[in-house]
VODRENSE-134915 format. One line per field, with one value per residue (C-alpha): x, y, z; residue in one letter. Coordinates in pm, 1 decimal. Layout:
BEGIN
east (X, ...)
north (Y, ...)
up (Z, ...)
keza (A, ...)
This chain:
BEGIN
east (0.0, 133.2, 124.5, -61.5, -164.3, -516.8, -389.8, -148.8, -422.5, -648.5, -370.7, -311.6, -676.4, -657.3, -382.3, -551.8, -424.8, -518.7, -370.2, -57.1, 124.9, 451.1, 559.0, 657.4, 853.2, 553.8, 241.5, 121.7, -54.0, 247.5, 481.2, 291.3, 295.0, 665.6, 751.1, 570.2, 736.4, 1090.1, 1044.4, 936.1, 1229.9, 1482.0, 1353.6, 1128.1, 1419.0, 1630.1, 1704.5, 1813.9, 2121.9, 2232.1, 2242.0, 2389.4, 2699.9, 2817.6, 3010.4, 2951.2, 2602.2, 2572.8, 2310.9, 2472.9, 2313.8, 2507.3, 2380.5, 2455.2, 2321.6, 2532.5, 2300.6, 2514.9, 2423.5, 2088.7, 1892.3, 1970.5, 2347.8, 2326.7, 2139.9, 2400.5, 2693.5, 2545.8, 2468.3, 2827.0, 2953.8, 2750.4, 2858.6, 3225.5, 3178.6, 3039.9, 3311.1, 3579.1, 3471.0, 3729.1, 4006.7, 4188.1, 4118.1, 3811.5, 3493.7, 3311.9, 3453.3, 3324.2, 3217.4, 3023.2, 2645.0, 2446.9, 2106.8, 2101.1, 1798.1, 1777.3, 1553.0, 1491.8, 1358.0, 1231.0, 1399.9, 1134.9, 1390.7, 1580.2, 1295.8, 1527.8, 1551.5, 1805.9, 1896.0, 2046.6, 2120.8, 2014.1, 2283.1, 2255.4, 2599.8, 2684.9, 3049.2, 3288.9, 3588.8, 3692.3, 3553.7, 3782.4, 3590.4, 3920.5, 4020.8, 4208.7, 4022.8, 3687.4, 3778.9, 3900.8, 3578.1, 3367.9, 3570.4, 3550.9, 3169.4, 3112.2, 2923.5, 2856.9, 2762.5, 2598.5, 2654.1, 2472.5, 2500.0, 2203.6, 2064.6, 1802.3, 1433.4, 1207.8, 1517.8, 1572.5, 1817.7, 1592.0, 1302.9, 1521.5, 1654.8, 1298.2, 1193.1, 1480.5, 1403.1, 1029.6, 1098.5, 1346.8, 1101.0, 808.8, 617.1, 714.2, 485.2, 776.0, 966.8, 650.8, 622.9, 983.7, 948.2, 634.7, 809.8, 1148.1, 1172.1, 1499.8, 1568.7, 1384.1, 1520.7, 1775.9, 1822.7, 1678.9, 1802.6, 2141.8, 2169.3, 2413.0, 2346.4, 2211.1, 1924.8, 1859.6, 1603.0, 1672.2, 2050.8, 2006.0, 1763.1, 1998.4, 2288.5, 2089.0, 1987.2, 2351.9, 2441.5, 2166.9, 2274.2, 2636.9, 2555.2, 2343.6, 2629.6, 2888.3, 2658.0, 2601.2, 2976.1, 3078.0, 2779.8, 2886.7, 3237.4, 3091.6, 2883.0, 3197.4, 3378.3, 3083.2, 3077.1, 3456.0, 3397.8, 3121.9, 3326.0, 3638.7, 3461.6, 3541.5, 3378.0, 3595.5, 3898.5, 3808.7, 4125.8, 4069.3, 3704.2, 3801.8, 4072.9, 3833.0, 3557.4, 3792.8, 3918.4, 3557.3, 3457.4, 3765.9, 3674.9, 3314.2, 3434.5, 3686.1, 3437.2, 3170.9, 3418.1, 3543.1, 3180.7, 3091.9, 3397.9, 3319.9, 2957.0, 3064.2, 3309.5, 3033.9, 2798.0, 3067.3, 3126.2, 2753.7, 2722.0, 2981.5, 2744.5, 3018.8, 2886.0, 3060.0, 3004.5, 3035.2, 3393.1, 3524.2, 3316.6, 3461.0, 3811.2, 3719.0)
north (0.0, 346.0, 579.9, 900.1, 1162.3, 1009.1, 652.4, 759.3, 950.1, 644.2, 426.3, 663.3, 766.7, 640.9, 895.5, 1187.9, 1486.4, 1292.2, 960.1, 1013.8, 723.6, 931.0, 800.1, 1143.2, 999.2, 832.7, 966.5, 1302.1, 1407.9, 1343.8, 1487.6, 1820.1, 1841.1, 1748.9, 2010.6, 2288.1, 2190.4, 2170.0, 2487.6, 2677.2, 2541.0, 2643.2, 2989.8, 3136.2, 3275.8, 3385.6, 3756.1, 3926.1, 4070.3, 3721.0, 3609.7, 3934.8, 3904.7, 3601.1, 3700.6, 3377.3, 3232.2, 2920.9, 2668.0, 2335.6, 2014.3, 1687.4, 1407.0, 1040.3, 969.9, 677.8, 471.7, 157.8, 98.6, 46.7, 312.8, 137.2, 158.0, 521.7, 606.8, 424.7, 603.0, 950.5, 888.8, 776.3, 1078.2, 1319.7, 1170.8, 1188.9, 1538.9, 1672.3, 1491.3, 1674.9, 2015.9, 1961.3, 1962.4, 2278.9, 2445.5, 2231.6, 2374.2, 2385.8, 2447.2, 2498.8, 2859.8, 2767.0, 2747.4, 2496.3, 2341.9, 2008.9, 1811.2, 1486.8, 1431.1, 1135.3, 1251.0, 1045.0, 1062.5, 992.1, 974.5, 679.9, 548.1, 575.7, 744.2, 1008.7, 1061.8, 1403.8, 1650.7, 2016.5, 2214.5, 2576.3, 2702.1, 3032.2, 3112.6, 3403.8, 3210.2, 3187.7, 2857.0, 2662.0, 2399.3, 2281.8, 2157.4, 1822.6, 1667.4, 1764.4, 1634.5, 1303.3, 1264.7, 1323.2, 1067.5, 803.0, 801.0, 907.0, 1222.9, 1525.8, 1871.6, 2187.2, 2522.2, 2855.7, 3176.6, 3272.5, 3611.1, 3830.6, 3758.2, 4063.9, 4242.9, 3978.6, 3688.3, 3534.5, 3498.3, 3328.6, 3081.6, 3017.0, 2934.4, 2685.2, 2515.4, 2499.6, 2348.3, 2091.8, 1971.5, 1927.7, 1599.7, 1396.4, 1126.0, 943.4, 918.4, 795.4, 525.7, 418.4, 420.3, 207.0, -41.7, -91.0, 150.2, 283.7, 539.9, 396.6, 517.9, 743.8, 1114.6, 1350.8, 1681.0, 1805.9, 2159.2, 2383.5, 2611.2, 2903.9, 2687.3, 2525.1, 2734.9, 2576.9, 2625.6, 2973.0, 3072.2, 2939.7, 3126.5, 3449.9, 3406.8, 3366.6, 3677.0, 3883.7, 3763.3, 3851.9, 4193.9, 4267.5, 4151.0, 4370.8, 4674.1, 4627.1, 4577.0, 4903.4, 5099.3, 4998.7, 5126.8, 5461.7, 5477.0, 5413.3, 5696.4, 5927.1, 5837.5, 5906.5, 6248.5, 6335.5, 6215.8, 6414.4, 6723.8, 7052.9, 7348.2, 7601.7, 7497.6, 7565.3, 7408.5, 7081.5, 7074.2, 7117.4, 6844.1, 6594.5, 6675.3, 6626.6, 6292.5, 6178.8, 6264.3, 6084.0, 5771.4, 5781.8, 5819.5, 5535.3, 5293.3, 5366.0, 5305.2, 4977.2, 4866.2, 4941.4, 4749.6, 4452.9, 4435.3, 4467.9, 4180.2, 3964.3, 4044.7, 3968.8, 3628.4, 3563.7, 3650.9, 3388.9, 3139.9, 2970.1, 2806.5, 3022.4, 2915.8, 3136.5, 3030.0, 3133.5, 3453.0, 3561.5, 3547.3, 3805.4)
up (0.0, -95.0, 203.1, 120.5, 374.9, 394.3, 440.5, 714.3, 897.9, 883.1, 1021.7, 1316.1, 1374.9, 1735.1, 1810.6, 1989.1, 2192.4, 2508.8, 2397.1, 2183.5, 2016.9, 2034.2, 1694.4, 1559.1, 1263.2, 1098.6, 1272.9, 1125.6, 1450.0, 1675.8, 1411.8, 1410.1, 1790.7, 1796.8, 1531.9, 1721.5, 2049.5, 1907.6, 1701.2, 2012.2, 2216.4, 1950.1, 1854.0, 2125.8, 2329.9, 2029.9, 1978.5, 1658.1, 1832.7, 1941.6, 1577.2, 1440.8, 1656.9, 1454.5, 1142.4, 948.5, 907.3, 689.7, 586.7, 493.1, 363.6, 408.3, 183.1, 131.4, -218.3, -337.7, -560.9, -530.3, -167.0, 7.8, 196.8, 525.0, 456.2, 345.9, 664.7, 874.1, 703.1, 739.8, 1110.1, 1172.2, 980.0, 1193.0, 1527.6, 1421.8, 1276.8, 1607.4, 1808.8, 1607.3, 1739.8, 2016.4, 1754.2, 1652.4, 1312.8, 1241.8, 1083.3, 1417.5, 1764.5, 2120.0, 2050.2, 1730.7, 1744.8, 1540.4, 1485.1, 1298.5, 1181.5, 988.4, 687.1, 458.6, 121.9, -170.4, -512.7, -780.6, -1061.8, -912.7, -691.1, -393.3, -52.2, 29.7, 399.4, 466.5, 748.1, 748.7, 928.1, 1050.5, 1152.9, 1326.3, 1389.5, 1438.5, 1305.1, 941.5, 813.3, 583.4, 383.6, 231.9, 577.4, 556.6, 852.5, 700.2, 352.3, 495.1, 691.0, 377.2, 180.6, 455.2, 455.1, 92.3, 192.9, -26.7, 93.7, -36.7, 133.7, 124.6, 323.0, 541.6, 440.8, 604.1, 547.0, 601.5, 732.4, 1002.3, 1039.6, 1301.9, 1055.3, 795.1, 1058.1, 1178.9, 820.4, 780.9, 1115.0, 1039.8, 695.7, 828.1, 1099.0, 859.4, 829.6, 520.8, 377.4, 210.8, 536.7, 710.5, 443.7, 499.0, 879.1, 855.1, 625.9, 794.6, 1095.6, 958.6, 1230.4, 1529.7, 1869.5, 1694.6, 1752.8, 1494.2, 1633.1, 1752.5, 1888.5, 2071.6, 2372.0, 2165.8, 2035.0, 2373.6, 2562.0, 2905.0, 2893.4, 2746.4, 3024.9, 3294.3, 3139.0, 3123.8, 3491.3, 3588.2, 3390.0, 3559.3, 3906.2, 3838.8, 3693.9, 4002.4, 4230.5, 4052.3, 4068.1, 4442.6, 4502.2, 4333.0, 4467.6, 4821.6, 4749.7, 4634.1, 4955.2, 5162.0, 4981.4, 5049.2, 5419.6, 5443.0, 5280.4, 5530.3, 5828.3, 5739.4, 5609.4, 5779.7, 5602.9, 5794.9, 5587.0, 5225.0, 5081.4, 5269.3, 5156.3, 4787.4, 4808.9, 4970.0, 4720.9, 4424.0, 4557.0, 4612.6, 4252.8, 4122.8, 4320.0, 4193.9, 3833.7, 3874.9, 4035.9, 3772.0, 3486.5, 3645.0, 3699.8, 3333.5, 3206.8, 3431.8, 3313.7, 2948.2, 2994.8, 3144.7, 2856.6, 2596.5, 2751.5, 2762.0, 2393.2, 2306.4, 2474.4, 2674.3, 2989.4, 3248.5, 3605.3, 3912.4, 3984.1, 3643.7, 3647.6, 3981.6, 3834.3, 3565.9)
keza (M, Y, Y, T, Q, K, N, I, K, K, Q, Y, K, N, C, T, P, F, N, R, C, N, N, Y, K, S, C, P, H, C, S, T, A, Y, R, K, R, E, F, S, K, A, T, K, H, L, H, E, N, D, I, K, Q, Y, K, N, K, Y, Y, I, V, F, T, S, N, D, L, K, I, S, T, Y, E, K, N, K, Y, I, D, L, F, M, T, E, F, L, A, K, K, R, N, K, N, F, I, I, N, K, S, S, Q, Y, F, I, T, K, E, I, S, Y, N, K, K, Y, D, D, Y, N, P, H, Y, N, F, I, L, L, S, N, D, I, I, D, F, E, N, K, Q, F, K, R, L, L, E, N, Y, N, I, K, F, H, I, E, K, I, Y, K, S, D, N, S, Y, K, K, S, I, E, K, I, I, N, Y, S, L, K, F, D, E, N, R, A, R, L, E, N, D, I, S, I, S, K, Y, K, R, N, I, Y, K, S, D, L, F, N, S, E, K, Y, A, N, L, R, K, R, L, C, I, H, I, Q, A, T, K, E, H, Y, N, N, K, I, K, Q, A, K, S, I, L, K, R, N, L, N, K, K, H, K, K, R, Y, I, I, L, L, K, S, Y, H, K, K, V, K, Y, Y, N, S, V, K, A, R, H, I, K, R, L, K, D, R, F, R, L, K, K, L, I, Y, F, D, S, L, S, K, A)
């Protein structure tokens, strides 16, 4: 039986909002709920300024379309490629590193011309480093698993990078009848991950990081405001209006201290914000050393 949208819906008619089958790879109802949930998690907290700070914004598609091997083998090779690709971010001079941000989704499309399935990964990459696609490690990895890739720059949609990224994520999470057919036939990707994402696209980690930033900014403000209060109390204690020269000297030193503490406070907060923008998970110990 060929799986059309109507046939699939009939097959999963018992799946309701109150009794989900949780088969989001082949059930259209669960797939829609899953797409909305994951889309919200990845984009709800995103800000335009967070995306703008990255110099390089790419959309890459990794495909395994070797016609000589079966769909099962192609799927296996591309999964192995992706796990090794993400593991290499610890290496120096690789395409991605610890400061890179990415959102990766897996799709299995149907090729009518060859009557074959084509597993591929949609890859959104944000980075401040110069990306070298002629990298030896990267080329060797592509050759080992017979993977091809297509790359495009991400441009603004309606004068917004966020909207263009949202469109890509929404498209990559869409329900596909052909994949549903394949999953029903052989369960090609059962119990396997479909999404890989970094901290920027993880709402929980992002929220925790922002909380830490707010707490630390508040702590630095209180610290330097207390120092200004101390300087003011010293001025009041030692003030003697009968001696004009002494009054002017004390007042000048007080204003200098206030100016110095405010400038140090501003620099400290800027440094905290810069680190936050890089999306590195900075804990309280490392922040206190700044």
